[in-house]
C-alpha positions in Angstrom: 46.1 -17.9 33.7 45.0 -14.5 35.0 44.3 -12.0 32.3 43.3 -9.0 34.5 46.7 -7.9 35.8 48.7 -9.1 38.8 47.0 -9.8 42.1 47.9 -6.4 43.6 46.3 -4.5 40.9 43.2 -6.7 41.2 43.0 -6.1 44.9 43.3 -2.4 44.3 40.4 -2.5 41.8 38.3 -4.4 44.3 39.0 -1.7 46.9 38.2 1.1 44.4 34.8 -0.5 43.7 34.0 -0.8 47.3 34.8 2.9 47.8 32.7 3.9 44.8 29.9 1.4 45.4 27.5 4.0 46.7 28.1 6.3 43.8 27.7 3.6 41.2 24.5 2.5 42.8 23.3 6.1 42.7 24.1 6.5 39.0 22.5 3.2 38.1 19.3 4.1 40.0 19.1 7.4 38.2 19.8 6.0 34.8 17.1 3.3 34.6 13.4 3.8 34.9 10.7 2.3 37.2 10.0 -1.3 36.3 13.3 -1.9 34.7 15.4 -5.1 34.8 19.0 -4.6 35.8 21.6 -7.1 34.7 25.1 -6.9 36.2 28.1 -8.3 34.3 31.7 -8.4 35.6 35.0 -10.1 35.0 35.4 -11.9 38.2 33.9 -11.4 41.7 34.4 -7.6 41.6 30.6 -7.1 41.3 30.2 -8.2 44.9 31.7 -4.9 46.1 29.2 -2.8 44.2 26.1 -4.8 45.3 27.1 -5.0 49.0 25.0 -2.7 51.1 26.2 -0.8 54.2 24.9 -3.6 56.4 27.0 -6.2 54.6 24.2 -7.9 52.8 25.2 -9.3 49.4 22.7 -9.0 46.4 24.5 -11.7 44.4 27.7 -13.8 44.4 26.9 -16.7 42.1 27.8 -16.9 38.4 24.1 -16.3 37.5 21.6 -15.2 40.1 18.3 -13.3 40.0 16.6 -11.4 42.7 13.2 -9.8 42.4 12.5 -6.7 44.6 9.3 -5.1 45.6 7.6 -2.6 43.4 8.5 0.3 45.7 12.2 -0.1 44.9 11.8 0.9 41.3 13.5 -2.3 40.0 11.5 -5.1 38.7 14.4 -7.6 39.0 18.1 -8.0 39.1 20.4 -10.6 37.5 24.2 -11.1 38.1 26.5 -12.6 35.5 30.2 -13.1 36.2 33.0 -14.2 33.8 36.2 -15.7 35.3 39.4 -13.6 35.0 41.1 -16.6 33.5 38.7 -16.9 30.5 40.9 -17.6 27.5 38.4 -16.5 24.8 36.4 -13.6 26.1 34.5 -13.0 22.8 33.4 -16.6 22.7 32.3 -16.4 26.3 30.4 -13.2 25.6 28.7 -14.8 22.7 27.4 -17.5 25.0 26.5 -15.3 27.9 24.8 -12.3 26.3 21.8 -14.3 25.0 21.0 -15.1 28.6 21.2 -11.4 29.5 18.7 -10.6 26.7 16.4 -13.4 27.9 16.3 -11.7 31.3 15.1 -8.5 29.6 12.1 -10.3 28.0 10.2 -10.0 31.3 10.4 -6.2 31.3 9.9 -3.2 28.9 13.2 -1.8 29.9 16.7 -3.5 30.4 19.6 -1.8 32.0 23.0 -3.6 31.6 25.8 -2.6 34.0 29.2 -3.9 32.8 32.0 -3.7 35.5 35.6 -4.1 34.4 38.9 -2.3 34.2 40.1 -4.4 31.3 39.7 -2.7 27.9 39.7 -6.1 26.1 36.7 -7.2 28.2 34.8 -4.0 27.5 35.6 -4.2 23.8 34.4 -7.7 23.5 31.2 -6.8 25.2 30.7 -3.8 22.9 31.3 -6.0 19.8 29.0 -8.8 20.8 26.2 -6.7 22.3 25.6 -4.9 19.1 24.8 -8.2 17.3 21.3 -9.6 17.1 18.1 -8.2 18.4 17.7 -6.5 21.7 16.4 -8.2 24.8 13.4 -6.0 25.2 11.0 -4.1 23.0 11.5 -0.9 25.0 14.4 1.1 26.4 17.8 -0.6 26.6 20.6 1.2 28.5 24.2 0.1 28.9 26.3 1.4 31.8 30.1 0.7 32.0 31.8 0.9 35.3 35.5 1.2 34.9 38.7 3.1 35.8 40.9 4.4 33.0 42.7 7.6 31.9 40.9 10.1 29.6 42.7 9.0 26.4 41.8 5.3 26.9 38.2 6.4 27.7 38.0 8.3 24.5 39.3 5.4 22.5 36.8 3.0 24.1 33.8 5.3 23.4 34.7 5.9 19.7 35.6 2.3 18.8 32.4 0.3 19.0 28.8 0.9 17.9 27.5 0.0 21.3 29.4 2.8 23.0 29.2 5.3 20.2 25.6 5.2 19.0 23.5 3.4 21.6 22.4 4.8 25.0 25.6 4.1 26.9 27.0 5.7 30.0 30.5 5.3 31.3 31.0 5.6 35.0 34.8 6.3 35.5 36.2 6.2 39.0 38.5 9.0 40.1 37.9 10.8 36.8 37.2 14.2 38.4 40.6 14.5 40.2 39.1 13.5 43.5 37.6 10.5 45.1 34.4 10.8 43.1 33.0 9.4 39.9 32.6 11.0 36.4 29.7 9.9 34.2 30.3 10.3 30.4 28.5 9.6 27.2 29.4 9.8 23.5 27.4 12.2 21.3 27.9 11.3 17.6 26.1 14.4 16.3 26.6 17.9 17.7 27.3 21.4 16.2 31.0 20.8 16.7 30.9 17.2 15.5 31.3 14.0 17.6 32.4 14.5 21.2 32.4 12.9 24.6 30.3 14.8 27.1 30.5 14.7 30.9 26.9 14.4 32.0 27.2 14.0 35.7 29.6 13.7 38.7 29.4 12.0 42.1 31.3 12.7 45.2 30.7 11.5 48.8 30.1 15.1 49.9 27.8 16.4 47.1 26.3 13.1 45.9 25.1 12.9 42.3 25.2 16.2 40.4 23.8 16.3 36.9 25.4 18.6 34.3 22.7 18.1 31.8 18.9 17.8 31.9 19.1 14.0 32.0 21.7 11.2 32.2 20.3 9.7 29.0 20.6 12.3 26.3 18.7 12.2 23.0 21.4 11.6 20.4 19.3 11.5 17.2 16.6 14.2 17.3 19.0 16.4 15.4 21.9 15.2 13.2 23.1 18.8 12.6 23.5 18.3 8.9 25.8 15.3 9.1 25.9 12.8 6.3 23.9 9.6 6.8 24.7 6.6 4.7 21.8 4.8 3.0 21.6 2.0 0.4 19.1 1.5 -2.4 18.8 0.3 -6.0 16.5 1.5 -8.7 13.0 0.1 -8.1 10.3 2.2 -9.8 8.1 3.8 -8.6 9.8 3.7 -5.2 13.3 4.6 -6.1 14.3 6.2 -9.5 17.8 7.2 -10.5 18.5 9.5 -13.5 22.0 11.1 -14.0 22.9 10.8 -10.4 19.6 12.4 -9.4 17.1 10.5 -7.3 13.3 10.5 -7.3 10.4 8.2 -6.5 8.1 7.8 -3.5 10.6 6.2 -1.1 13.2 8.9 -2.0 10.7 11.6 -1.3 9.9 10.0 2.0 13.6 9.8 2.8 14.1 13.5 1.8 11.2 14.5 4.1 12.7 12.5 7.0 16.1 14.0 6.3 14.6 17.5 6.5 12.9 16.7 9.8 16.0 15.1 11.5 18.4 17.5 9.8 20.8 15.2 8.0 22.3 14.9 4.6 21.6 11.9 2.4 24.6 9.9 1.1 23.7 6.9 -1.1 26.4 4.2 -1.0 26.8 2.5 -4.4 25.7 -1.1 -4.4 25.5 -3.8 -7.1 22.7 -6.1 -6.0 20.0 -6.5 -3.4 22.1 -8.7 -1.2 24.6 -5.9 -0.8 21.9 -3.4 -0.1 20.8 -5.2 3.1 24.3 -6.6 3.8 25.7 -3.1 4.4 22.8 -2.5 6.8 23.7 -5.6 8.7 27.3 -4.4 8.9 26.1 -1.0 10.1 27.9 0.8 7.3 24.4 1.9 6.1 21.9 3.4 8.6 19.0 2.0 6.5 18.0 0.5 3.2 15.6 3.2 2.0 13.7 0.9 -0.4 10.5 -1.1 0.2 11.1 -4.5 1.7 8.4 -7.0 2.7 8.5 -7.9 6.4 9.2 -11.6 6.5 9.9 -13.7 9.6 13.3 -15.0 8.2 14.4 -11.4 7.5 13.9 -10.4 11.1 16.8 -12.6 12.1 19.1 -10.6 9.8 17.9 -7.0 10.4 15.1 -5.0 11.9 12.5 -2.8 10.1 11.3 0.8 10.4 7.6 1.6 10.9 5.6 -0.1 8.1 4.5 2.5 5.6 3.2 0.5 2.6 0.9 -2.4 2.0 3.2 -3.6 -0.8 1.7 -7.0 -1.3 3.0 -8.9 -4.3 0.6 -9.8 -7.1 0.9 -11.7 -10.4 0.8 -10.5 -14.0 -0.4 -12.5 -17.0 -1.6 -12.0 -20.5 -5.3 -11.4 -21.0 -7.2 -14.4 -22.5 -7.4 -14.2 -26.3 -10.9 -13.7 -27.8 -12.2 -16.7 -29.6 -12.5 -16.4 -33.5 -15.1 -13.9 -34.5 -17.3 -16.4 -36.4 -18.0 -18.0 -33.0 -19.8 -14.8 -32.0 -22.9 -16.3 -33.4 -22.9 -18.7 -30.5 -22.2 -16.1 -27.7 -25.7 -14.6 -27.4 -27.3 -17.7 -25.9 -26.1 -20.0 -23.1 -25.3 -23.7 -23.6 -28.6 -24.6 -21.9 -30.7 -22.4 -24.2 -29.0 -23.7 -27.3 -29.7 -27.3 -26.1 -33.4 -26.5 -25.6 -33.7 -24.9 -29.0 -32.3 -28.0 -30.7 -34.6 -30.2 -28.7 -37.6 -28.1 -29.7 -36.6 -28.1 -33.3 -36.6 -31.9 -33.2 -39.7 -32.2 -31.0 -42.1 -29.9 -32.9 -41.8 -31.7 -36.3 -42.3 -35.1 -34.5 -45.5 -33.8 -32.9 -46.6 -32.6 -36.2 -45.9 -36.0 -37.9 -47.9 -37.7 -35.1 -50.9 -35.4 -35.6 -50.6 -35.7 -39.3 -50.9 -39.4 -39.1 -54.0 -39.1 -36.9 -55.5 -36.7 -39.4 -54.9 -39.1 -42.3 -56.6 -41.8 -40.3 -59.7 -39.5 -39.9 -59.3 -39.1 -36.2 -58.6 -35.4 -36.5 -60.1 -32.6 -38.6 -57.9 -30.4 -40.7 -54.4 -30.6 -41.9 -52.1 -29.2 -44.6 -51.5 -29.9 -48.2 -48.2 -31.8 -48.2 -46.5 -33.8 -45.5 -43.4 -31.6 -45.2 -45.1 -28.3 -45.1 -45.1 -27.8 -41.4 -41.5 -28.8 -41.0 -40.5 -26.2 -43.6 -42.5 -23.5 -41.9 -40.9 -24.3 -38.6 -37.4 -23.7 -40.0 -38.5 -20.6 -42.0 -40.1 -18.8 -39.1 -37.2 -19.7 -36.7 -34.8 -18.0 -39.2 -37.1 -14.9 -39.3 -38.9 -15.6 -42.6 -42.6 -15.0 -43.2 -45.3 -17.7 -43.5 -46.0 -18.8 -47.0 -49.5 -18.9 -48.5 -50.9 -21.2 -51.2 -53.7 -20.6 -53.7 -57.3 -21.8 -53.2 -58.8 -22.2 -49.7 -55.4 -22.0 -48.0 -53.0 -24.6 -46.7 -53.9 -24.3 -43.0 -57.0 -26.1 -41.9 -58.2 -27.3 -38.5 -58.0 -25.8 -35.0 -55.1 -28.0 -33.8 -53.0 -26.8 -36.7 -53.6 -23.2 -35.8 -52.9 -23.7 -32.1 -49.6 -25.5 -32.8 -48.6 -22.9 -35.4 -49.5 -20.0 -33.1 -47.5 -21.4 -30.2 -44.5 -21.9 -32.4 -44.7 -18.3 -33.9 -44.7 -16.8 -30.4 -41.7 -18.9 -29.4 -39.8 -18.0 -32.6 -40.6 -14.3 -32.0 -39.2 -14.3 -28.5 -36.2 -16.3 -29.3 -35.4 -14.3 -32.4 -35.6 -10.9 -30.6 -33.5 -12.2 -27.7 -30.9 -13.6 -30.0 -30.6 -10.5 -32.2 -30.3 -8.1 -29.2 -27.7 -10.3 -27.4 -25.8 -10.7 -30.6 -25.5 -6.9 -31.0 -24.3 -6.6 -27.4 -21.8 -9.5 -27.8 -20.3 -7.9 -31.0 -20.1 -4.5 -29.4 -18.6 -5.5 -26.1 -16.6 -8.7 -26.5 -16.6 -11.0 -23.5 -13.2 -12.5 -22.6 -12.9 -16.1 -21.4 -12.5 -16.7 -17.7 -9.0 -15.8 -16.3 -7.2 -16.5 -13.0 -7.8 -13.8 -10.4 -6.8 -15.5 -7.1 -3.7 -17.4 -6.0 -5.6 -20.7 -5.9 -6.8 -20.2 -9.5 -3.3 -19.2 -10.6 -1.5 -22.4 -9.3 -4.2 -24.5 -11.0 -3.6 -22.9 -14.4 0.1 -21.9 -14.8 3.1 -24.1 -15.2 5.7 -21.5 -14.3 5.9 -18.4 -12.1 8.9 -16.0 -12.3 10.3 -13.5 -9.8 13.4 -11.4 -9.5 16.5 -12.8 -7.7 15.4 -11.6 -4.3 12.3 -13.9 -4.7 14.5 -16.8 -3.3 13.5 -15.6 0.2 9.8 -15.7 -0.8 10.2 -19.2 -2.3 11.8 -20.4 1.0 9.0 -18.8 3.0 6.3 -20.3 0.8 7.9 -23.8 0.9 7.8 -23.8 4.7 4.1 -22.8 4.8 1.4 -25.3 5.8 -0.8 -24.2 2.9 -1.0 -26.5 -0.1 -1.4 -23.5 -2.4 1.8 -21.8 -1.2 3.7 -25.0 -1.5 2.4 -25.5 -5.1 3.5 -21.9 -5.8 7.0 -22.5 -4.5 7.3 -25.6 -6.8 6.5 -23.5 -9.8 8.7 -20.5 -9.0 11.7 -19.6 -11.1 13.9 -16.5 -11.2 14.7 -13.8 -13.9 17.1 -10.9 -13.8 14.6 -8.1 -14.2 10.9 -7.5 -14.0 10.8 -6.4 -17.7 12.1 -9.9 -18.6 9.6 -11.6 -16.5 6.6 -9.6 -17.8 7.8 -10.1 -21.4 7.7 -13.9 -20.8 4.2 -13.8 -19.3 1.5 -15.8 -21.1 -1.7 -17.7 -20.2 0.5 -20.5 -18.8 3.3 -18.3 -17.2 3.0 -15.5 -14.7 5.3 -12.9 -13.1 5.0 -12.0 -9.4 6.2 -8.7 -8.0 5.0 -5.7 -6.0 1.7 -4.5 -7.4 2.6 -0.8 -7.7 5.8 -1.7 -9.5 4.1 -4.0 -11.9 1.5 -1.3 -12.7 4.3 1.1 -13.5 6.2 -1.4 -15.7 3.0 -2.2 -17.7 2.1 1.5 -18.0 5.5 2.4 -19.3 6.4 -0.5 -21.6 3.4 -2.6 -22.4 0.6 -0.1 -23.0 -0.6 1.1 -26.4 -1.3 4.7 -27.3 -5.0 4.3 -26.7 -4.4 3.0 -23.2 -5.1 -0.6 -23.9 -2.7 -3.4 -22.9 -2.5 -7.2 -23.4 -1.5 -7.7 -19.7 -3.6 -7.7 -16.5 -2.8 -7.9 -12.8 -4.6 -10.4 -10.5 -7.4 -9.1 -8.4 -6.2 -11.0 -5.3 -2.7 -10.4 -3.9 -0.4 -13.4 -3.5 0.2 -12.8 0.2 -1.0 -9.9 2.4 1.6 -8.1 4.4 3.4 -4.9 5.3 6.6 -3.4 4.0 9.2 -1.1 5.6 12.9 0.0 5.5 15.5 -2.5 6.8 17.6 -1.0 9.6 20.2 -2.6 11.9 19.2 -4.5 15.0 19.0 -2.2 18.0 19.2 0.9 15.9 19.0 3.7 18.5 17.5 6.2 15.9 14.5 3.9 15.2 12.2 6.0 17.4 12.8 9.2 15.6 12.7 7.5 12.2 9.4 5.9 13.0 7.9 9.2 14.2 8.9 11.0 11.0 7.5 8.2 8.8 4.2 8.1 10.7 3.9 11.9 10.3 4.3 11.6 6.5 1.7 8.8 6.3 -0.8 10.5 8.5 -0.6 13.6 6.2 -1.4 11.5 3.2 1.8 12.6 1.4 3.0 9.1 0.5 -0.2 8.2 -1.4 -0.1 11.6 -3.1 3.4 11.0 -4.3 2.5 7.5 -5.5 -0.4 8.9 -7.6 1.8 11.6 -9.1 4.5 9.1 -10.0 2.1 6.7 -11.6 0.3 9.5 -13.6 3.7 10.8 -14.9 4.8 7.2 -15.8 1.6 6.5 -17.8 2.0 9.8 -19.7 5.6 9.2 -20.5 4.8 5.7 -21.7 2.0 7.0 -23.9 4.3 9.6 -25.4 7.1 7.2 -26.0 4.7 4.7 -27.7 3.4 7.5 -29.9 6.9 8.4 -31.0 7.7 4.8 -31.8 4.5 4.5 -33.9 5.3 7.8 -35.7 8.8 6.6 -36.6 7.3 3.3 -37.8 4.8 5.2 -39.9 7.4 7.5 -41.4 9.6 4.5 -42.2 6.8 2.6 -44.0 5.8 5.7 -45.9 9.4 6.1 -47.0 9.3 2.6 -48.3 6.2 3.4 -50.4 3.7 1.7 -48.0 0.7 3.6 -47.0 -0.2 2.9 -43.4 -3.9 3.2 -42.5 -4.8 2.9 -38.8 -8.2 3.2 -37.4 -8.1 5.3 -34.3 -10.3 4.0 -31.6 -12.0 6.5 -29.3 -11.9 5.0 -25.8 -14.4 7.5 -24.5 -17.3 6.5 -26.8 -16.7 2.8 -27.0 -15.3 0.5 -29.7 -16.9 0.8 -33.2 -18.0 -2.4 -35.0 -15.6 -3.4 -37.8 -15.5 -6.1 -40.4 -13.6 -8.4 -38.0 -16.5 -8.2 -35.6 -19.0 -9.1 -38.3 -17.2 -12.2 -39.5 -19.9 -14.5 -38.0 -23.0 -12.8 -39.7 -21.2 -12.5 -43.0 -20.3 -16.2 -42.9 -23.9 -17.0 -42.1 -25.0 -14.9 -45.0 -22.7 -16.8 -47.3 -23.9 -20.2 -46.0 -27.5 -19.1 -46.5 -26.9 -18.0 -50.0 -25.2 -21.2 -50.8 -28.0 -23.3 -49.2 -30.6 -21.2 -51.2 -28.7 -21.8 -54.5 -28.4 -25.5 -53.8 -32.1 -25.8 -53.0 -33.0 -23.9 -56.2 -31.0 -26.3 -58.3 -32.5 -29.3 -56.6 -36.0 -28.0 -57.3 -35.3 -27.3 -60.9 -33.8 -30.7 -61.5 -36.7 -32.4 -59.7 -39.3 -30.5 -61.8 -37.6 -31.4 -65.1 -37.1 -35.0 -64.1 -40.4 -35.8 -62.4 -42.5 -33.1 -63.9 -44.1 -32.2 -60.6 -43.5 -28.8 -59.0 -42.6 -28.7 -55.3 -44.7 -25.7 -54.5 
């Protein structure tokens, strides 16, 4: 079934194209740039009339044909695509065909697509399908429509689809100037008088191509002339803050600066979740989602990104390891190896003494002491910092070997005692926390659960597809919570929360920091995954060049980092004041109930003062020493009364 009109109308259209062929070729040659790929698309064999040169040579007649010209012709290559007039489902056909057209553009930095048809349904289907997906080239993409229709129909076409309204699109309308010539039109969405269709050039056989503007391709987005631009975002401190319908935050300040540079008015579309934020961008109801988004490979299939402006890599938050009980501080000053050596020496020295004592009793050595346990007692006394004891008469130490052994031991006890006491003071003054996870590999080896907000499902899918064992282990431990506050509140030494570092810093500063600046939480030193972040924008967004230029200017001026520092400083100050108010209310309430609240204020600038809690270990040791002394005294008294022999 023929869908392009009766045969007479089709023949008339073929004749019109043949007459206008030279003019169309002139416009196409002026529209694209040197080194550009040109793809022709038509509904039938009408394209042959346009590509036929004066000598009768045809550039393409097959359904899909590609011809590469020399570099002097200004065209890198040419491809011809034709759709039969009897195609039942034009949209389905376009969906199958356009990916091939985009593939042609991969070999060039520029792609010019010329669509030839008089059927509005064919052109509308092309406009609808072409706006979907990513462009066929990383550079310029120009669409040229060759048609023949009255002005009213032309206006309807140019204002009905994103491809014709917003993108770089030219419409070459045959006999639009009231003569045998061509009229070239484009749609300008933003002007001083609002959206309008502008006649940019004409072509006649006598005068040739006459430009009415400086260029065929006009810059549509250098100035929005104060028009309202739809954006989407949700509160995400410190990037986007919302208070009483007033917005602030680093990303809002960046958006406001871009709006001032491009002269547009910000209109924030209300949204309920993050899926809707980017969903409206995909539907092109929102020009951009002006909130930080990590650039992930899977997301590139759904939407494009602006120029990356932030290294917003996610990190993890956990509770700091709890200090061991204070009485264990007696063990901190020396390492495990040193303690082992001390115990070995305490056992070894008395053994050496016993051996030498036996040799002295056998008459093989000169000297000795009065009493077999005297040296052992002196070893323990001097190690605990006590003085040597002295007996009456000629003295208890006799013999050179006794003096050498005792002297060596005294030097050892002095060095060990000084080292222990100094290290003990340092350990009590500056407590040392147990080791804690700082890298992703350490994290997955310690925690049993990792939480993220709902949008973390994309990260979980990304991690699970990774070849890294660490990322796969992280994906297996991931779970989701509604808010970051909920996730941080659940953090422990076995559970962590992952989110953007700057956002976590703000949450901890506002809600989990004491008045003295201390907090029970910490952020990992290593980020979970390095990467860039940017604003989501629709695929083939024609304003991306101007948006990226404005964002780069802000970054190069250092404004974004300055805004971030200001927001974080203000957040910490507000959190401190809020905590002080809460403590003041708590104090007033307790005083009202008859309870006197005494708090010791810690000066963070001069260090932490020693308290009774820090001295639990020494006090406990003192009590043990007093108990041992009392016990030994009682044993000595009982022994003297029962045996009648004094120990000393």
